[in-house]
C-alpha positions, 0 to 999 in steps of 0.5 A, a space after each residue: 506470514 507477513 509482508 509489510 506493505 506487500 505492494 511496498 515490499 512484495 508483489 501481490 502476484 508472488 508466491 507466499 513466503 516459505 513456511 506459511 500455512 498452505 490453507 491460509 495462503 491458498 486464495 492468494 496463490 490461486 489469484 497469482 496469474 500474471 507477472 508484475 510489470 515486466 516493462 519499465 516505462 521511460 516516462 519522466 513525469 506524471 503527465 507523461 505517464 498519464 497520472 495525476 496528483 489526487 489533490 488536483 481532484 480532491 484538494 483537501 485529501 488527507 495525505 501522510 506519504 510515509 516514504 517521503 519522510 522518516 516515519 516508515 519501516 526503512 527509517 528515512 526518506 526512500 529514494 525516489 520520493 522528493 515530495 509527499 505526493 499521491 500520483 495515480 492514473 487518472 481513471 484510478 484517481 477519479 474512482 478514489 475521489 468518488 470514494 471520498 465524496 461518498 464517505 464524507 456525508 457519513 462523517 468519514 474520510 480517507 487517509 492515504 499513506 502511499 500511492 504510485 511508487 517509483 521502481 527505484 524506491 522498491 529497489 531501495 527497499 531491497 537494499 535496506 533489507 540486505 543491510 542486517 546491521 540496520 535494525 532501527 525500526 524492528 520494534 515497531 514494524 517487524 518485532 516478531 521477525 528476524 530481518 534475515 527472512 525479509 529479503 526473498 520471502 517478504 521483499 521483492 524487487 517488483 511492486 504493484 504500486 509502480 504501475 500507478 493503480 495501487 495505494 495504501 490507505 485507512 479511514 478517519 472519522 470526524 469527531 468534535 471537529 477533528 479527524 481521527 484515524 479509526 482503529 484497524 488493529 495495526 499500524 501501516 506496514 506492520 509485518 505480522 499476521 494481525 495485518 491480514 484483513 480478516 485476521 481472527 486476532 483483530 477484535 470486533 471493532 477493528 474487523 468492522 472498521 476494516 470492512 467499512 474501508 473495504 466496502 467503500 473501496 469495493 463500490 468504486 472498483 478497488 480490490 483489497 489484498 487480503 494480507 494487508 488491510 490497507 492495500 487496494 488496487 483498482 481493477 482493471 488496471 490501466 497499465 497492468 504490464 508497465 511499471 514507472 520510475 519517475 520521481 514523486 515530486 
């Protein structure tokens, strides 16, 4: 089973894809107890939504907001990303800043791929999935899947990221004055079972690195989505029933 950024392309609360092993998917299905963001806020910017940019709290936070550029599974900038910003509800951003501060004395840092995601961006993912003629990113992001299976089983019109308490990230280690991404076994948004946080196909080093990230995030209230090692949601969410659609600027 896979997902690409589940929150990027699939709700964590949605049922698992057809054909997936029932045993492996059972914990996810059991946790699926709430609908994802049935209401879309009219907030026109981050301030109105109660969100802040993470660099207002950690000015040198490492950001690589993939959907603001072309280095992503869509292969182009995604609708709604007018800049490479990381917006989160203030309490979530404060918790993330605490994670970063705790990691630095260990020679580690966070590296962020995505934070708040507008509803219009999720809708752009759905349109992309329906365009079967566009296969530009298959070899990198979904080499083992036919694109026809993505829409419906893998790509959903809702995303937890649109609620402002979910983000995608990895860990970096400081080596010889440089920040180097730790080996997690796959890249961000790789659609394959190997991206599952506890995948038995990841090697010992990769599993250890995933656990270092999970432990650091858990200490400040973030929960990992088990089918994506990079995906974390702060609990309890500040606005569990409300999504947002203002552009990332």
